[in-house]
C-alpha positions as a Markdown table, in Angstrom:
| # | Residue | x | y | z |
|---|---|---|---|---|
| 1 | Met | 79.7 | -29.8 | 336.3 |
| 2 | Lys | 78.8 | -32.6 | 337.8 |
| 3 | Ile | 75.5 | -34.2 | 338.4 |
| 4 | Ser | 76.1 | -34.5 | 342.0 |
| 5 | Val | 76.1 | -30.4 | 342.1 |
| 6 | Tyr | 72.2 | -30.9 | 341.2 |
| 7 | Arg | 71.3 | -33.6 | 343.5 |
| 8 | Arg | 70.1 | -31.4 | 346.9 |
| 9 | Pro | 68.8 | -28.3 | 345.3 |
| 10 | Leu | 66.8 | -30.9 | 343.3 |
| 11 | Ala | 66.2 | -33.2 | 346.3 |
| 12 | Ala | 64.9 | -30.4 | 347.7 |
| 13 | Leu | 62.3 | -29.2 | 345.0 |
| 14 | Ala | 61.3 | -33.1 | 345.6 |
| 15 | Leu | 60.8 | -32.9 | 348.9 |
| 16 | Leu | 59.0 | -30.0 | 349.1 |
| 17 | Ala | 56.6 | -31.5 | 345.7 |
| 18 | Ala | 56.0 | -34.0 | 348.4 |
| 19 | Ala | 55.0 | -31.6 | 350.9 |
| 20 | Phe | 52.9 | -29.9 | 349.1 |
| 21 | Phe | 50.3 | -32.4 | 349.2 |
| 22 | Asn | 49.5 | -32.5 | 353.1 |
| 23 | Pro | 46.0 | -34.5 | 353.8 |
| 24 | Ala | 46.7 | -34.4 | 357.2 |
| 25 | Ala | 46.0 | -30.5 | 356.7 |
| 26 | Trp | 43.2 | -30.5 | 355.1 |
| 27 | Asp | 40.7 | -30.8 | 357.3 |
| 28 | Asn | 42.4 | -28.3 | 359.9 |
| 29 | Asp | 40.4 | -25.7 | 360.8 |
| 30 | Arg | 43.0 | -24.2 | 363.6 |
| 31 | Leu | 44.2 | -21.0 | 363.6 |
| 32 | Leu | 47.4 | -19.4 | 364.0 |
| 33 | Ala | 47.6 | -15.6 | 364.7 |
| 34 | Gly | 44.3 | -15.4 | 363.0 |
| 35 | Ile | 45.3 | -16.8 | 360.0 |
| 36 | Pro | 44.2 | -20.4 | 358.8 |
| 37 | Leu | 46.8 | -23.1 | 359.6 |
| 38 | Asn | 46.7 | -24.4 | 355.7 |
| 39 | Leu | 47.3 | -20.8 | 354.4 |
| 40 | Val | 50.3 | -20.5 | 356.9 |
| 41 | Tyr | 51.9 | -24.1 | 356.1 |
| 42 | His | 51.0 | -23.3 | 352.3 |
| 43 | Ser | 52.7 | -19.8 | 352.3 |
| 44 | Gly | 55.9 | -21.3 | 354.2 |
| 45 | Leu | 56.2 | -23.9 | 351.5 |
| 46 | Cys | 56.0 | -21.4 | 348.9 |
| 47 | Val | 58.8 | -19.3 | 350.7 |
| 48 | Ala | 60.7 | -22.5 | 350.8 |
| 49 | Ala | 60.2 | -23.6 | 347.1 |
| 50 | Ala | 61.2 | -20.0 | 346.2 |
| 51 | Leu | 64.6 | -20.4 | 348.3 |
| 52 | Ala | 65.0 | -23.6 | 346.9 |
| 53 | Met | 64.6 | -22.7 | 343.0 |
| 54 | Trp | 67.1 | -19.8 | 343.6 |
| 55 | Ala | 69.5 | -22.7 | 345.0 |
| 56 | Val | 69.0 | -24.7 | 341.9 |
| 57 | Val | 69.5 | -21.5 | 339.4 |
| 58 | Arg | 72.5 | -20.6 | 341.4 |
| 59 | Lys | 74.3 | -24.1 | 340.9 |
| 60 | Ala | 73.0 | -25.0 | 337.7 |
| 61 | Trp | 73.4 | -21.6 | 335.7 |
| 62 | Pro | 75.8 | -22.0 | 332.9 |
| 63 | Asp | 79.3 | -20.3 | 333.4 |
| 64 | Tyr | 79.1 | -19.1 | 329.4 |
| 65 | Leu | 76.1 | -17.0 | 329.5 |
| 66 | Asp | 77.7 | -14.8 | 332.6 |
| 67 | Arg | 80.9 | -14.4 | 330.0 |
| 68 | Gly | 79.1 | -13.1 | 327.3 |
| 69 | Glu | 80.4 | -15.1 | 324.7 |
């Protein structure tokens, strides 16, 4: 498997790691549907990170482990 297969999911993880540190939202007291905006932001970030990790595992999982060797 080529290294280029891993680039997109790993780049998505790097972007999510950079998005985790959002200083613009630190002092934000706004509410969205009664929920603090920071909580909504980090909940969405967690869902996006879970999907990105799923993509990394899906692309990077060794084929020989599924064959039962």
